[in-house]
N, C-alpha and C positions, 0 to 999 in steps of 0.2 A: 203890028210891028213884029218882024221876024227876029227871033233870038238865034244867034250863031253860037253853037256850042263848040268848045275846044275838044277836038278828038283825042288829044293827048292827056286830057284830065282824067284822073282816077275816079270813076263813078263808084257808087256804093256796091253795085252789082259786080263790077270788076274786082273790087277789093275783097268782096265776099268769096268770089271764085278763087282768088289768090290764097285766101286763108284756108279754103277747103283743099286746095292743091297741097299746101304746106302740111295740113293735117294728114293727108293720104301718104305723103312722102315720109312723115314721121311714123305712120303706121307700118310702112314697108321696112323702115329701119328697125323698128321694134321686133317685127317678125324675123328679120335676118339675125338680130341678136338672140332671139329665142332659139333659132336653129343652131347658132354657134354654141350657146350655153348647153343645149341638150347633147349635141354630138361631140363636143370637145370637153367641156367642163363636167358634164354629167357622166357620159360614157367613159371618160378617161380618169375618173376619180375612184380612189380606193381608200377605205378607212375613214377616219374622222379628223376634222380640223379642230384642234384644241386652242381656245383663246383664253389667255390668262387675263382676268379682270382686275387683279390686284398684284401688288408687289410685296415682298417679304417685310418691307419697312412700313407698310401702310398700317394705320391704326385699326381700320376695319378691313378684314380680309374676306373677299368673296370667293366662292368656289369657281373653278374653271368652267368655261362654257364649251361643251363638246358638241360639235355639229357634224352629223353624218353627211359626208361630202356629196355622194352621188344622189341621195334622196333630196337633199336641199337644192341642188342644182337643177334636178328635174322639175321640182316644184317652181323654182324661179323661172325656168324655161316656159312652164305652163302659164304663169302670170304674164310673162312678156308676150307670149303668143296671144293671150286674151286682150291685153292692152293694144297690141298692134292690130289685131283683127277689128277691134272696136273703132280704132282711129281710121283704119283703111276703108271699112265698109260703111260706117255712119258719118265719116268726116266730122268728127267731134271737134269743131273749131274751139269751143270754149275750154276743153280740157286738154288741148294739145301740149301746152308747156308742162302741165302737171304730169301727164302720162309720160312724156319724154324724159322728164327729170327723174321720175320714179323708175322708169325702165333703165336709164343709165346707172342709177344707184344700184339696182338689182344686178345688173351685169357686172359692175365692179365688185360687189360682194361675192357673186358667184366665182369670179376670177380669183378673189382672195381665198375663198374656201378651197378651190381646186389647187391653187399653188401651195397651200399650207397643209393639205391633206396628209395625215400621218405624222404631223409635226406639232409642236407646241409653239404658240405665237403670242407675244405680249401685246394685246390690243391697247392697254393703257399706255404702254411706252410709245406705240406708234401714234396714238392721238396726241400725246404730249409733244412728240417730234413734229407732228403736223402743225401744231400751233406755232412752234418755234420757227419752222421753215417758211411759214406763211407770212412772217413779220416783214421781211424786206419787200415782198411782193405787195402786201397790203399797203405799206407806206408808200411804195412807188405808185400804186394805183391811186392812193389818196392825194399824192402830189399832182398826179394827172387830173384828178377831179377838180382840185382847187384852181388849176390853170385853165382847163377847158371850160369850166363854168363861166369864165370871163373871156372865152373865145380865143385862148392862146394854146396852140398845140405844143405840148412839151415832149419832144422826142429826146431831149437831153436828160431824161430821168436816169438813164444808165450811167451817163457821165457824172451826174450829181451823186448817185449812190457810190460810185467808185471814188470820187473825191472825198466823200464823207468817210469811207473805209480807210483811205490813205491818211487823211488828216487825223482820224481817231487813233490810228496806230502810232503815228509820229508824235503827236502831242501827248497821247496817253503814256508813251514810253518815257517822255521827259518829265511830265508834270502830274501824271496820275489819271485814273479813269474818268473822273468828273470833268477835269480840264479837257481831256480828249474828246469827250462827248459834246461839251460846249463848243469846242473848236470845230467839230464835224458839223454841227448844226449851223454855225456861223459861215463855214465855207460853202455849205449848200445854199444858204440864203444869198451869199455873194454871187454864186453862179446863177441863181434865180433872178437876181437883180440885173446881172449882165445879160441874160436872155431877154428880159423885159426891155432893156435898153435897145437891144438889137431889133426886136420885132415890133415894139410899140413906138419908140421914138424915131428909129431909122427905117422902120417898115421893111426890114429884111425878110425874105421868105422864111417862114417859121420852121419848115422842115430842114432847110439848109442850115439855119442858125443852130438848131438842135444837134445836127450831125457834126457841125464845127466844134461845138463844146464837147461832144463825146470823143471825137478824135484827139482834141487837145488834151483832155484829161487822161485818156488812155496812153498817149505818147509820153506825157510828162511823168505819170506815175510809173510807167514801165521803165523809163530811163533811171529814175531815182531808185526804184527797186533793184535793178540790176547793177547799177554803178555805185550807189551809196550804201544801201542796206546790206549788200553782200560783204562790204568791208567793215561797216560800223553796225554790228548786229544789235548793239544795245539800243539803237534808235528804232528797232522793230521788235520790241518785246514788251508789249502793253499788257496791263492787267485786264482780267476778264471779269465782268459783272456776274456774280453768282446768283443762283435762283433764290428767291425769297418766298417762303411759305406763309400764306395768310392763315392765321389761326382758325380752326374749326372748318372753314371752307376748304382748306387744302386737304382735309381728311375725308372729303366726300369721295366715294369710290368712282373711278373712271373720270368723272368730270373734274374732281379736285385737282389732280396732277396736271390736267390739261389747261385749266384756266387760273388756278390759284396757287400754283407752285412753279412759278416762272421767274425770269429775270426782268430787269427794268424795261427792256425793249418790248416785251409782250404786253406788260401793263401799260406802257406808254402808247403803244399802237392802239389798244382798245380805248384808252382815254381820248386820243386824238381823233379817232373815228367818231366817238360820241360828240366831242366838241365841234368837229367839222359839220356833223349832221345838224346840230342845233344852230350853228352859225349860218349855214346856207339856207335852211328851211324854216327857221323860227325867229330870225332877227331881221330888223330893218336893213342892216348893212348887207346881210346875205341876200335879201330880196333885190337890193340894188346890184349886187354882183351878178346875180342870175339874169337881171334885166340887161346888163352890159353884154352878157354872152348871147342873149336871144335877139335883142334889137338895140344896138349901141346908139343909133341916132335918136331913137325915141327916148332912151335914157338920158342922152345929152340934152335933149329938149326940156326934160324935166329937171335939169340942173345937176345931174350926176356927173362927176368928173370921170370920164371913161378912162383916160390915160392913168390917172392916179389909182383907180380901182384895179386896173390890170397890173400895174406895178406892184401893188400891195399883195394881190393874190398870187402872182407868179413868184414873188419873193418868199411868201409863206410856203408855197409848194416846194421851193428849193430847200427851205429849212427842214421841212418834213422828210424830203429825200435824203438830206444830209444825216438826219437822225437814223433813217433806215440804213444808210451806208455804214454807219458806225457799228451796226449789228454784226457785220461780217468780221470785224476785228475785236471790238470791245465786248461783244456779246457772244462770240463763238470761239475763235482760235487764238486771239491775242497777238496776231502778227498779220502783216500785209503781204499778199502774193499778187503777182502780175495778173491783171484782168480777173480778179477773184469774184467779181459780181456775176460773171457767167451769164449775162443776158437777162438778169432778173428785172432790170428796168423795163425791158421790152415786154416781158411777161406781165409786169405791172400795168402796162398800157392795155394789154389784152384783158386783164382783170377789171380795169376801169370800164372798158366797152361791155364786157359781160355783165358787169354790175350796173349798167345803164347810167353811168355818170353820177352815181350816188355813193357816198362813203360806205354805208353799210353793205351795199351791193358789191363794192370793190373788195371789202373784207371777206364776204362770203365766197366770192370767186377766188380770192387768194387762198382760202382754206382748201378749195378744190385742188389748186396747183400744189399747195403744201402737202396735201394728202398723197398726191402722185409722187412727189419728191421723196417723202418719208417711206412710202410703200416700196419704192424701188430699192432703197437702201436696206430695208428690213428683209425683203425677199432675197436680195443678194447674199445676206448673211445666212439665210436658211438653205442656200444651195438649191434653189428651185430649178426645174428643167429649162427655164428660159435663159438664154445667154445674157451675161451681165451687160453687154453693149446695148441690147434691146431694153433692158431694165433702165439703163441710164437715159434712154430717150423718153421715158414716161412723162416727165413734166412738159417737155416740148410737144409731144404728141397731144397731150391734154390741151395745150394752148391752141394747137391747130384745130382740134375738134370743136373747142368752145367758140373760137372766132369764126370758123366756117359755118357753124350752126346758128350763131346768134347775132353776128355783126350786122346782118341785113335787117334784123328786126329791131335793133336798138337805134334810137334817134339821138344824135348829138345836138348840142346847142346850135341854134339856127345860124349864128354868125361865127361858128367855130372855124378858126384858121384864116379869117378874113381881117386884113388890117383896117384900121379906122382912121379916116382923115377928117378932122374937124373943119367945118366950113366957116 
């Protein structure tokens, strides 16, 4: 009996060749980074970069870290060249991701040393700002994880963040911060339920449904902001949640201010990521939710209510996004401005993809974007030779690099974006 093989099927040999090709491309990228670091950051550096590891108010004050810029960057270029040559010549499939991640980190540190050469720079302050600015992105990514794990693509995260920011400012101005935060979570859940109704019950195209919600929220909040808040300023003057220092832990140098001297939004994001991870991967309900995202018909055959599961998870995702939206007003400036989310919902989707649809992965990716965001602000204050317009592009450039480099390697839930019709 003759077996007919599918010529389009991916054989192990073809997959192995693809991995080796990816390894060699990664090696070429690392070698190019080595040349850039040596010629630009190494040869163009003078003096030392001074990193302040403590603040005057810290209980334990560490001495400043002085790094000779040129010497450090030439060493970094040598390490990058070694990693790149190893990947390119040997095709180290096993260590490709590790080498690329280490190389990118070295390149960023080399850039930071070059940009701050001859200046003093508060490393502790930047790491603290990194954590703060990663919050809305992490919560947006977590909202996407909760939705896409049950096969619902949530493009409306941007609109949910914006709705949470607007509601938090309005209700917070009238009734206080706790009420504003509660209302922001509720409005996010309402839009999540609305999205679930459109895509689960009425089987509307999921991308179009998300865009509709984004445009609706943007138009409504922009109108109220320009027509109502301009005249009644008392409606746009919400209290801001202050940072809460955890005793003892908050006094740890560098790490303490970053993790244990933050406001309720940072602590809430960390708790939500931990709870979502436990829910999705260590509970029976989470296993059922993931089954709905991978093979809804098989899950239905086993007695799992696919529609109900999707409604619950998408609503929960909306509530998480509403909480993240409240950060912009109740956790930052205390007022609402038109389109103040600035595309953080879309960056959250990139963080979800980079994090491989895992809550912890989305948080780690959000920290990368938060670092880029905080770094551009700190470098702008130091008057580095890079134009401020290019510095402002840093978070979005990081998004493009991450998605272009990793989206092809990440696997979404099998049924992601597909409507389900019960037979």
